[in-house]
MDAnalysis code that builds the backbone (N, CA, C; Angstrom):
import MDAnalysis as mda
import numpy as np

u = mda.Universe.empty(600, n_residues=200, atom_resindex=np.repeat(np.arange(200), 3), trajectory=True)
u.add_TopologyAttr("name", ["N", "CA", "C"] * 200)
u.add_TopologyAttr("resid", np.arange(1, 201))
u.add_TopologyAttr("resname", ["MET", "ALA", "ASP", "HIS", "ASN", "ALA", "LEU", "PRO", "LEU", "VAL", "ILE", "LEU", "ALA", "GLU", "LYS", "PHE", "ALA", "SER", "LEU", "PRO", "GLY", "ILE", "GLY", "MET", "LYS", "SER", "ALA", "GLN", "ARG", "LEU", "ALA", "TYR", "HIS", "VAL", "MET", "SER", "MET", "ASP", "GLU", "ALA", "SER", "VAL", "GLU", "ALA", "PHE", "ALA", "LYS", "ALA", "LEU", "VAL", "ASP", "ALA", "LYS", "LYS", "ASN", "VAL", "HIS", "CYS", "CYS", "LYS", "CYS", "CYS", "GLN", "ASN", "LEU", "THR", "GLU", "ARG", "ASP", "LEU", "CYS", "PRO", "ILE", "CYS", "SER", "ASP", "ASN", "ASP", "ARG", "ASP", "HIS", "GLY", "VAL", "ILE", "CYS", "VAL", "VAL", "GLU", "THR", "PRO", "LYS", "ASP", "VAL", "THR", "ALA", "PHE", "GLU", "ARG", "THR", "ARG", "GLU", "TYR", "SER", "GLY", "VAL", "TYR", "HIS", "VAL", "LEU", "HIS", "GLY", "LEU", "LEU", "SER", "PRO", "MET", "ASP", "GLY", "ILE", "THR", "PRO", "ASP", "LYS", "LEU", "ARG", "ILE", "LYS", "GLU", "LEU", "LEU", "ALA", "ARG", "ILE", "ALA", "GLN", "GLY", "GLY", "VAL", "ASN", "GLU", "VAL", "ILE", "MET", "ALA", "THR", "ASN", "PRO", "THR", "VAL", "GLU", "GLY", "ASP", "ALA", "THR", "ALA", "MET", "TYR", "VAL", "ALA", "GLY", "LEU", "LEU", "LYS", "PRO", "MET", "GLY", "ILE", "LYS", "VAL", "THR", "ARG", "LEU", "ALA", "PHE", "GLY", "LEU", "PRO", "VAL", "GLY", "GLY", "ILE", "LEU", "GLU", "TYR", "ALA", "ASP", "GLU", "VAL", "THR", "LEU", "TYR", "LYS", "ALA", "LEU", "GLU", "ASN", "ARG", "ASN", "SER", "MET"])
u.atoms.positions = np.array([
    [-37.788, 24.311, -15.758],
    [-38.972, 24.189, -16.592],
    [-39.940, 25.329, -16.239],
    [-40.731, 25.707, -17.195],
    [-41.613, 26.871, -16.997],
    [-42.690, 26.581, -15.953],
    [-43.289, 27.675, -15.457],
    [-44.285, 27.570, -14.386],
    [-45.523, 26.791, -14.812],
    [-45.769, 26.698, -16.129],
    [-46.992, 26.035, -16.591],
    [-46.888, 24.514, -16.516],
    [-45.723, 23.976, -16.201],
    [-45.567, 22.526, -16.089],
    [-45.988, 22.028, -14.714],
    [-46.502, 20.793, -14.688],
    [-46.910, 20.176, -13.423],
    [-45.711, 20.029, -12.502],
    [-45.912, 20.297, -11.225],
    [-44.812, 20.277, -10.260],
    [-44.074, 18.930, -10.220],
    [-44.763, 17.776, -10.223],
    [-44.033, 16.493, -10.207],
    [-43.107, 16.338, -11.420],
    [-43.532, 16.875, -12.577],
    [-42.708, 16.808, -13.780],
    [-41.469, 17.692, -13.641],
    [-41.633, 18.856, -13.038],
    [-40.520, 19.775, -12.797],
    [-39.504, 19.111, -11.846],
    [-40.006, 18.497, -10.784],
    [-39.136, 17.836, -9.808],
    [-38.381, 16.682, -10.471],
    [-39.092, 15.899, -11.310],
    [-38.448, 14.780, -12.012],
    [-37.304, 15.289, -12.900],
    [-37.555, 16.359, -13.652],
    [-36.505, 16.934, -14.514],
    [-35.320, 17.406, -13.680],
    [-35.584, 18.012, -12.539],
    [-34.505, 18.488, -11.669],
    [-33.677, 17.320, -11.135],
    [-34.330, 16.198, -10.850],
    [-33.606, 15.010, -10.389],
    [-32.701, 14.477, -11.482],
    [-33.216, 14.424, -12.725],
    [-32.379, 13.992, -13.854],
    [-31.205, 14.951, -14.036],
    [-31.468, 16.262, -13.901],
    [-30.420, 17.280, -14.110],
    [-29.335, 17.201, -13.048],
    [-29.647, 16.583, -11.896],
    [-28.635, 16.468, -10.839],
    [-27.605, 15.373, -11.147],
    [-27.881, 14.554, -12.166],
    [-26.934, 13.503, -12.552],
    [-25.792, 14.109, -13.363],
    [-24.572, 13.534, -13.264],
    [-23.437, 14.104, -14.007],
    [-23.635, 14.005, -15.513],
    [-23.294, 15.073, -16.209],
    [-23.341, 15.073, -17.665],
    [-24.714, 15.329, -18.256],
    [-25.706, 15.594, -17.416],
    [-27.058, 15.846, -17.938],
    [-27.464, 17.281, -17.632],
    [-27.627, 18.056, -18.702],
    [-28.067, 19.442, -18.536],
    [-29.582, 19.501, -18.430],
    [-30.111, 20.705, -18.210],
    [-31.553, 20.840, -17.998],
    [-32.369, 20.449, -19.220],
    [-31.882, 20.759, -20.430],
    [-32.644, 20.393, -21.634],
    [-32.760, 18.885, -21.771],
    [-31.634, 18.194, -21.553],
    [-31.658, 16.716, -21.607],
    [-32.548, 16.171, -20.501],
    [-32.475, 16.781, -19.325],
    [-33.285, 16.341, -18.185],
    [-34.771, 16.486, -18.493],
    [-35.151, 17.582, -19.148],
    [-36.545, 17.781, -19.521],
    [-36.996, 16.732, -20.534],
    [-36.123, 16.425, -21.515],
    [-36.464, 15.385, -22.501],
    [-36.679, 14.047, -21.808],
    [-35.805, 13.714, -20.848],
    [-35.937, 12.451, -20.124],
    [-37.242, 12.432, -19.312],
    [-37.542, 13.545, -18.669],
    [-38.774, 13.622, -17.870],
    [-40.000, 13.427, -18.757],
    [-40.021, 14.077, -19.916],
    [-41.150, 13.899, -20.831],
    [-41.200, 12.476, -21.378],
    [-40.040, 11.875, -21.576],
    [-40.020, 10.486, -22.056],
    [-40.626, 9.549, -21.012],
    [-40.289, 9.784, -19.744],
    [-40.870, 8.964, -18.670],
    [-42.393, 9.079, -18.704],
    [-42.900, 10.272, -18.976],
    [-44.347, 10.455, -19.015],
    [-44.989, 9.693, -20.177],
    [-44.219, 9.415, -21.224],
    [-44.767, 8.676, -22.371],
    [-44.704, 7.160, -22.171],
    [-43.984, 6.717, -21.140],
    [-43.854, 5.274, -20.867],
    [-45.122, 4.771, -20.166],
    [-45.401, 3.461, -20.350],
    [-46.536, 2.909, -19.601],
    [-46.130, 2.718, -18.141],
    [-47.128, 2.603, -17.280],
    [-46.868, 2.592, -15.838],
    [-45.971, 1.426, -15.406],
    [-46.142, 0.255, -16.036],
    [-45.326, -0.908, -15.685],
    [-43.856, -0.669, -15.994],
    [-43.575, 0.007, -17.111],
    [-42.187, 0.301, -17.485],
    [-41.562, 1.295, -16.505],
    [-42.352, 2.282, -16.081],
    [-41.849, 3.261, -15.120],
    [-41.543, 2.583, -13.786],
    [-42.448, 1.702, -13.370],
    [-42.236, 0.993, -12.107],
    [-41.008, 0.086, -12.187],
    [-40.795, -0.559, -13.330],
    [-39.615, -1.418, -13.513],
    [-38.335, -0.578, -13.468],
    [-38.400, 0.630, -14.067],
    [-37.255, 1.541, -14.064],
    [-36.934, 1.983, -12.635],
    [-37.968, 2.372, -11.898],
    [-37.794, 2.810, -10.500],
    [-37.271, 1.654, -9.656],
    [-37.777, 0.449, -9.891],
    [-37.331, -0.729, -9.132],
    [-35.857, -1.016, -9.404],
    [-35.440, -0.857, -10.667],
    [-34.035, -1.096, -11.012],
    [-33.113, -0.122, -10.264],
    [-33.547, 1.131, -10.135],
    [-32.766, 2.120, -9.380],
    [-32.645, 1.729, -7.905],
    [-33.780, 1.389, -7.304],
    [-33.792, 1.044, -5.884],
    [-33.019, -0.248, -5.634],
    [-33.202, -1.259, -6.510],
    [-32.497, -2.528, -6.343],
    [-30.991, -2.351, -6.447],
    [-30.555, -1.538, -7.409],
    [-29.112, -1.307, -7.567],
    [-28.542, -0.648, -6.312],
    [-29.253, 0.344, -5.794],
    [-28.768, 1.058, -4.611],
    [-28.748, 0.160, -3.384],
    [-29.770, -0.703, -3.251],
    [-29.876, -1.585, -2.082],
    [-28.918, -2.753, -2.139],
    [-28.736, -3.314, -3.321],
    [-28.059, -4.618, -3.438],
    [-26.615, -4.566, -3.904],
    [-26.183, -3.441, -4.444],
    [-24.798, -3.345, -4.917],
    [-23.965, -2.656, -3.838],
    [-22.833, -3.261, -3.516],
    [-21.956, -2.735, -2.474],
    [-20.504, -3.008, -2.895],
    [-19.571, -2.648, -2.043],
    [-18.166, -2.864, -2.367],
    [-17.751, -4.303, -2.073],
    [-16.985, -4.875, -2.993],
    [-16.381, -6.200, -2.781],
    [-15.500, -6.108, -1.537],
    [-15.582, -7.098, -0.666],
    [-14.811, -7.026, 0.584],
    [-13.308, -7.169, 0.348],
    [-12.913, -7.564, -0.855],
    [-11.488, -7.694, -1.162],
    [-10.974, -6.488, -1.943],
    [-11.533, -6.250, -3.142],
    [-10.959, -5.226, -4.035],
    [-11.683, -3.883, -4.004],
    [-12.852, -3.823, -3.359],
    [-13.641, -2.600, -3.259],
    [-14.367, -2.211, -4.551],
    [-14.355, -3.104, -5.555],
    [-15.154, -2.855, -6.749],
    [-16.629, -3.087, -6.404],
    [-17.522, -2.612, -7.245],
    [-18.939, -2.784, -6.976],
    [-19.408, -4.166, -7.370],
    [-20.196, -4.776, -6.497],
    [-20.713, -6.132, -6.739],
    [-21.958, -6.354, -5.912],
    [-22.722, -7.385, -6.266],
    [-23.869, -7.753, -5.423],
    [-23.537, -8.929, -4.529],
    [-22.307, -9.473, -4.655],
    [-21.877, -10.596, -3.824],
    [-20.861, -10.126, -2.785],
    [-20.422, -11.054, -1.919],
    [-19.352, -10.712, -0.980],
    [-18.072, -10.432, -1.728],
    [-17.732, -11.338, -2.674],
    [-16.557, -11.177, -3.538],
    [-17.020, -10.979, -4.960],
    [-16.419, -10.014, -5.653],
    [-16.790, -9.782, -7.043],
    [-16.327, -10.949, -7.921],
    [-16.830, -11.078, -9.144],
    [-16.441, -12.177, -10.017],
    [-14.941, -12.224, -10.323],
    [-14.283, -11.065, -10.353],
    [-12.852, -11.049, -10.642],
    [-12.057, -11.610, -9.467],
    [-12.377, -11.174, -8.248],
    [-11.675, -11.670, -7.060],
    [-11.915, -13.150, -6.826],
    [-13.087, -13.646, -7.210],
    [-13.410, -15.055, -6.972],
    [-12.968, -15.960, -8.123],
    [-12.331, -15.379, -9.149],
    [-11.870, -16.153, -10.302],
    [-10.459, -16.695, -10.029],
    [-10.346, -18.001, -9.867],
    [-9.038, -18.611, -9.564],
    [-8.086, -18.601, -10.744],
    [-8.588, -18.305, -11.938],
    [-7.716, -18.239, -13.123],
    [-7.012, -16.888, -13.237],
    [-7.425, -15.901, -12.445],
    [-6.760, -14.600, -12.467],
    [-5.477, -14.691, -11.653],
    [-4.509, -13.814, -11.985],
    [-3.249, -13.755, -11.259],
    [-3.437, -12.835, -10.046],
    [-3.627, -13.425, -8.871],
    [-3.864, -12.652, -7.663],
    [-2.582, -12.045, -7.084],
    [-1.455, -12.311, -7.734],
    [-0.191, -11.731, -7.311],
    [0.064, -10.355, -7.913],
    [-0.800, -9.935, -8.854],
    [-0.658, -8.617, -9.486],
    [-1.952, -7.847, -9.256],
    [-1.833, -6.688, -8.611],
    [-2.992, -5.840, -8.315],
    [-2.875, -4.527, -9.091],
    [-3.896, -4.221, -9.870],
    [-3.969, -2.958, -10.600],
    [-4.828, -2.001, -9.782],
    [-4.234, -0.907, -9.304],
    [-4.940, 0.051, -8.456],
    [-5.536, 1.147, -9.334],
    [-6.855, 1.321, -9.238],
    [-7.566, 2.312, -10.058],
    [-8.383, 3.245, -9.171],
    [-8.834, 4.325, -9.770],
    [-9.599, 5.332, -9.031],
    [-11.045, 4.916, -8.807],
    [-11.730, 4.447, -9.864],
    [-13.162, 4.166, -9.787],
    [-13.518, 2.820, -10.401],
    [-14.699, 2.287, -10.085],
    [-15.139, 1.053, -10.724],
    [-15.207, 1.163, -12.262],
    [-15.455, 2.371, -12.771],
    [-15.494, 2.556, -14.229],
    [-14.155, 2.212, -14.867],
    [-13.053, 2.430, -14.124],
    [-11.714, 2.126, -14.658],
    [-11.501, 0.618, -14.782],
    [-12.088, -0.156, -13.863],
    [-12.015, -1.614, -13.954],
    [-12.661, -2.059, -15.260],
    [-13.831, -1.494, -15.546],
    [-14.537, -1.825, -16.794],
    [-13.683, -1.493, -18.013],
    [-12.994, -0.346, -17.971],
    [-12.141, 0.060, -19.093],
    [-11.013, -0.955, -19.319],
    [-10.348, -1.407, -18.245],
    [-9.275, -2.390, -18.377],
    [-9.801, -3.737, -18.837],
    [-10.951, -4.119, -18.328],
    [-11.514, -5.422, -18.712],
    [-11.869, -5.471, -20.200],
    [-12.183, -4.307, -20.783],
    [-12.471, -4.255, -22.230],
    [-11.258, -4.654, -23.062],
    [-10.046, -4.466, -22.519],
    [-8.843, -4.807, -23.296],
    [-8.681, -6.310, -23.467],
    [-9.244, -7.098, -22.534],
    [-9.125, -8.559, -22.527],
    [-7.655, -9.013, -22.479],
    [-6.772, -8.150, -22.019],
    [-5.341, -8.462, -21.979],
    [-4.802, -8.561, -20.554],
    [-5.492, -7.981, -19.590],
    [-5.004, -7.973, -18.210],
    [-5.587, -9.165, -17.457],
    [-4.713, -9.951, -16.837],
    [-5.178, -11.177, -16.169],
    [-5.023, -11.117, -14.651],
    [-4.578, -9.956, -14.126],
    [-4.447, -9.808, -12.685],
    [-5.763, -9.402, -12.041],
    [-5.681, -8.865, -10.834],
    [-6.875, -8.399, -10.123],
    [-6.766, -6.883, -9.896],
    [-7.743, -6.317, -9.231],
    [-7.818, -4.860, -9.082],
    [-7.959, -4.445, -7.625],
    [-7.743, -3.158, -7.403],
    [-8.134, -2.523, -6.144],
    [-8.654, -1.129, -6.490],
    [-9.869, -0.833, -6.046],
    [-10.517, 0.443, -6.371],
    [-10.393, 1.388, -5.167],
    [-9.798, 2.552, -5.392],
    [-9.593, 3.530, -4.310],
    [-10.830, 4.366, -4.020],
    [-11.734, 4.491, -4.979],
    [-12.934, 5.328, -4.856],
    [-12.557, 6.795, -4.667],
    [-11.620, 7.267, -5.481],
    [-11.237, 8.669, -5.450],
    [-9.727, 8.830, -5.540],
    [-9.298, 10.084, -5.552],
    [-7.886, 10.433, -5.591],
    [-7.602, 11.467, -4.507],
    [-6.365, 11.494, -4.059],
    [-5.979, 12.490, -3.060],
    [-6.171, 13.900, -3.603],
    [-6.822, 14.733, -2.824],
    [-7.031, 16.127, -3.193],
    [-7.304, 16.918, -1.919],
    [-6.224, 17.266, -1.186],
    [-6.402, 17.974, 0.100],
    [-7.225, 19.250, -0.025],
    [-7.141, 19.929, -1.168],
    [-7.922, 21.165, -1.374],
    [-9.421, 20.878, -1.317],
    [-9.807, 19.661, -1.734],
    [-11.223, 19.278, -1.728],
    [-11.568, 18.447, -0.503],
    [-10.627, 18.339, 0.434],
    [-10.881, 17.587, 1.654],
    [-10.741, 16.078, 1.495],
    [-10.156, 15.631, 0.359],
    [-9.986, 14.180, 0.147],
    [-8.577, 13.805, 0.596],
    [-8.505, 13.270, 1.805],
    [-7.259, 12.866, 2.424],
    [-7.142, 11.336, 2.364],
    [-5.966, 10.770, 2.680],
    [-5.795, 9.322, 2.560],
    [-6.844, 8.481, 3.291],
    [-7.334, 8.970, 4.427],
    [-8.332, 8.201, 5.176],
    [-9.693, 8.148, 4.481],
    [-9.900, 8.996, 3.459],
    [-11.167, 8.993, 2.725],
    [-11.135, 7.974, 1.570],
    [-9.955, 7.440, 1.259],
    [-9.806, 6.476, 0.173],
    [-9.674, 5.064, 0.733],
    [-9.711, 4.064, -0.136],
    [-9.634, 2.659, 0.296],
    [-8.176, 2.188, 0.310],
    [-7.291, 3.000, 0.895],
    [-5.857, 2.670, 0.930],
    [-5.557, 1.656, 2.020],
    [-6.166, 1.820, 3.190],
    [-5.888, 0.874, 4.286],
    [-6.344, -0.537, 3.911],
    [-7.413, -0.644, 3.117],
    [-7.858, -1.959, 2.656],
    [-6.832, -2.587, 1.725],
    [-6.186, -1.746, 0.902],
    [-5.130, -2.253, 0.011],
    [-3.945, -2.753, 0.827],
    [-3.527, -1.973, 1.830],
    [-2.400, -2.364, 2.659],
    [-2.689, -3.670, 3.425],
    [-3.913, -3.799, 3.921],
    [-4.289, -5.020, 4.646],
    [-4.256, -6.226, 3.714],
    [-4.690, -6.014, 2.505],
    [-4.687, -7.078, 1.491],
    [-3.266, -7.555, 1.191],
    [-2.371, -6.596, 1.026],
    [-0.986, -6.921, 0.700],
    [-0.281, -7.572, 1.898],
    [-0.642, -7.151, 3.092],
    [-0.032, -7.718, 4.301],
    [-0.336, -9.208, 4.439],
    [-1.389, -9.686, 3.804],
    [-1.729, -11.109, 3.848],
    [-0.753, -11.962, 3.032],
    [0.035, -11.317, 2.170],
    [1.040, -12.033, 1.385],
    [0.534, -12.468, 0.019],
    [1.485, -12.885, -0.816],
    [1.152, -13.402, -2.150],
    [1.105, -12.365, -3.246],
    [1.303, -11.084, -2.918],
    [1.273, -10.037, -3.936],
    [2.693, -9.708, -4.361],
    [2.954, -9.787, -5.671],
    [4.288, -9.524, -6.216],
    [4.434, -8.120, -6.790],
    [3.346, -7.611, -7.355],
    [3.412, -6.325, -8.052],
    [2.107, -5.565, -7.870],
    [2.247, -4.241, -7.677],
    [1.096, -3.350, -7.663],
    [1.269, -2.352, -8.795],
    [0.294, -2.313, -9.696],
    [0.327, -1.380, -10.827],
    [-0.524, -0.174, -10.457],
    [0.094, 0.997, -10.386],
    [-0.654, 2.220, -10.104],
    [-1.235, 2.738, -11.411],
    [-2.554, 2.579, -11.556],
    [-3.228, 2.932, -12.813],
    [-4.194, 4.091, -12.598],
    [-3.744, 5.077, -11.829],
    [-4.536, 6.292, -11.667],
    [-4.318, 7.177, -12.877],
    [-5.251, 8.092, -13.124],
    [-5.162, 8.965, -14.292],
    [-3.932, 9.860, -14.226],
    [-3.385, 10.247, -15.396],
    [-2.185, 11.092, -15.432],
    [-2.516, 12.563, -15.193],
    [-3.053, 12.841, -14.005],
    [-3.391, 14.200, -13.580],
    [-2.567, 14.494, -12.326],
    [-2.623, 15.732, -11.853],
    [-1.900, 16.094, -10.628],
    [-2.349, 15.203, -9.487],
    [-3.683, 15.043, -9.336],
    [-4.213, 14.215, -8.251],
    [-3.861, 12.746, -8.450],
    [-3.937, 12.268, -9.693],
    [-3.602, 10.872, -9.980],
    [-2.146, 10.567, -9.681],
    [-1.251, 11.484, -10.091],
    [0.181, 11.284, -9.838],
    [0.489, 11.354, -8.340],
    [-0.149, 12.310, -7.648],
    [0.090, 12.444, -6.204],
    [-0.363, 11.190, -5.456],
    [-1.506, 10.643, -5.869],
    [-2.022, 9.434, -5.241],
    [-1.101, 8.249, -5.503],
    [-0.632, 8.132, -6.741],
    [0.278, 7.030, -7.107],
    [1.562, 7.109, -6.292],
    [2.125, 8.312, -6.150],
    [3.367, 8.474, -5.397],
    [3.140, 8.175, -3.902],
    [2.012, 8.606, -3.379],
    [1.709, 8.370, -1.969],
    [1.600, 6.876, -1.682],
    [0.836, 6.147, -2.500],
    [0.641, 4.708, -2.303],
    [1.963, 3.968, -2.515],
    [2.727, 4.375, -3.531],
    [4.022, 3.744, -3.779],
    [4.937, 3.892, -2.572],
    [4.904, 5.072, -1.950],
    [5.729, 5.302, -0.757],
    [5.356, 4.395, 0.409],
    [4.082, 4.037, 0.504],
    [3.627, 3.129, 1.557],
    [4.008, 1.675, 1.259],
    [4.043, 1.341, -0.021],
    [4.263, -0.069, -0.415],
    [5.735, -0.455, -0.503],
    [6.590, 0.485, -0.839],
    [8.003, 0.141, -1.034],
    [8.639, -0.485, 0.196],
    [8.381, 0.036, 1.423],
    [8.974, -0.614, 2.615],
    [8.481, -2.054, 2.817],
    [7.364, -2.409, 2.157],
    [6.816, -3.762, 2.283],
    [7.477, -4.719, 1.291],
    [8.416, -4.168, 0.481],
    [9.128, -5.009, -0.483],
    [8.309, -5.372, -1.708],
    [7.294, -4.573, -1.998],
    [6.421, -4.831, -3.157],
    [6.923, -4.038, -4.352],
    [6.968, -4.699, -5.519],
    [7.297, -3.997, -6.754],
    [6.119, -3.115, -7.139],
    [6.372, -1.820, -7.314],
    [5.316, -0.881, -7.688],
    [5.639, -0.302, -9.057],
    [4.681, -0.404, -9.988],
    [4.881, 0.136, -11.324],
    [3.789, 1.153, -11.636],
    [4.057, 1.964, -12.642],
    [3.101, 2.995, -13.089],
    [2.851, 2.766, -14.550],
    [1.610, 2.958, -14.990],
    [1.307, 2.784, -16.401],
    [2.177, 3.695, -17.257],
    [2.653, 3.143, -18.392],
    [3.376, 3.958, -19.368],
    [2.307, 4.580, -20.252],
    [1.895, 5.783, -19.913],
    [0.751, 6.355, -20.584],
    [1.048, 6.732, -22.016],
    [0.269, 6.117, -22.911],
    [0.210, 6.578, -24.281],
    [-0.971, 7.527, -24.364],
    [-1.344, 8.067, -23.212],
    [-2.475, 8.993, -23.106],
    [-1.951, 10.406, -22.957],
    [-2.702, 11.392, -23.400],
    [-2.273, 12.762, -23.149],
    [-2.324, 13.052, -21.648],
    [-1.425, 13.906, -21.188],
    [-1.446, 14.290, -19.789],
    [-2.800, 14.933, -19.500],
    [-3.414, 14.505, -18.434],
    [-4.753, 14.972, -18.122],
    [-5.840, 14.109, -18.752],
    [-5.431, 13.060, -19.505],
    [-6.397, 12.167, -20.124],
    [-7.088, 11.313, -19.080],
    [-8.230, 10.764, -19.447],
    [-9.047, 9.972, -18.523],
    [-9.106, 8.524, -19.011],
    [-8.772, 7.588, -18.116],
    [-8.749, 6.170, -18.478],
    [-10.046, 5.683, -19.067],
    [-11.143, 6.119, -18.505],
    [-12.464, 5.647, -18.914],
    [-12.687, 5.839, -20.418],
    [-12.079, 6.874, -20.992],
    [-12.315, 7.193, -22.400],
    [-11.219, 6.681, -23.327],
    [-10.212, 6.002, -22.774],
    [-9.127, 5.486, -23.598],
    [-9.570, 4.249, -24.357],
    [-9.020, 4.074, -25.556],
    [-9.375, 2.892, -26.328],
    [-8.593, 1.684, -25.804],
    [-9.025, 0.495, -26.212],
    [-8.450, -0.756, -25.693],
    [-6.968, -0.891, -26.000],
    [-6.549, -0.511, -27.211],
    [-5.147, -0.667, -27.611],
    [-4.249, 0.237, -26.774],
    [-4.667, 1.483, -26.550],
    [-3.888, 2.421, -25.741],
    [-3.717, 1.887, -24.328],
    [-4.806, 1.375, -23.746],
    [-4.721, 0.825, -22.394],
    [-3.829, -0.406, -22.336],
    [-3.927, -1.261, -23.347],
    [-3.093, -2.468, -23.372],
    [-1.614, -2.086, -23.448],
    [-1.303, -1.117, -24.304],
    [0.098, -0.668, -24.447],
    [0.590, -0.033, -23.145],
    [-0.281, 0.715, -22.472],
    [0.088, 1.343, -21.210],
    [0.407, 0.273, -20.165],
    [-0.374, -0.801, -20.150],
    [-0.120, -1.912, -19.226],
    [1.200, -2.619, -19.571],
    [1.368, -2.902, -20.857],
    [2.516, -3.669, -21.314],
    [3.832, -2.941, -21.043],
    [3.826, -1.622, -21.153],
    [5.057, -0.836, -21.023],
    [5.141, -0.063, -19.718],
    [4.484, -0.584, -18.671],
    [4.489, 0.111, -17.384],
    [5.904, 0.264, -16.827],
    [6.103, 1.292, -16.033],
    [7.416, 1.630, -15.501],
    [7.480, 1.412, -13.987],
    [8.671, 1.107, -13.489],
    [8.846, 0.978, -12.035],
    [8.733, 2.345, -11.393],
    [8.259, 2.375, -10.171],
    [8.152, 3.642, -9.430],
    [9.179, 3.649, -8.305],
])
C-alpha cells in the first residue's frame, strides 16, 4: 500500500496478504472493509480468530481438527471403524463428507512426504495411524492422497508399513486428472473413486 496510508492499515493488509490465495489487491480490499465495519463486528471477528486458534486441536484418534478430545466422526458409533480413509489434510475430510456416501472413518496425515522440502515420515501423523491399527479392529485402509508424485510416494510408503500387519490397503481409483486436488473434486467423482478403489 502507498506511503500515504496509515501504518496500522498497511500492516493489516500485509497480514491478509500472508494468507494463501490472497494477493495484495484483495488484501487491501479486505483491510478497507474491516475499516468500514463497526467496532463490535471487528472485535467479534478478532475473537473468532483467537478462539479457533486456542480451542481447535487435533482429534486424539484421527488427527482431524476438532474442539473435543474425539471428533464427531470418531465418536459416531454408526460409522464403520474397521475402514480408515487416509487423507492429507482436514480439508480432504470435508470433501469426502460432502459425498454422503462414505461411512468409514478417517486419518489425517497433515502433509505428504517430500524429502526435498524436509518433510520426512516423522513430520507426518504416520506413527499415530500405526498405533491406531495396532489396537485391532481395522480391516481396510484406503489411501486417499492426491494423485501427485508426493501423494503417490506417501501412499506407497504407508502401504509398505501396513502390509506386514495383514491390513488390506487400497488406493482410490481416480477419475481425477493426474495432479488433481481432492478438495476441488465434485461429489460424484469422489464417490466413484471410493467405489472403484484398487488394492495396493
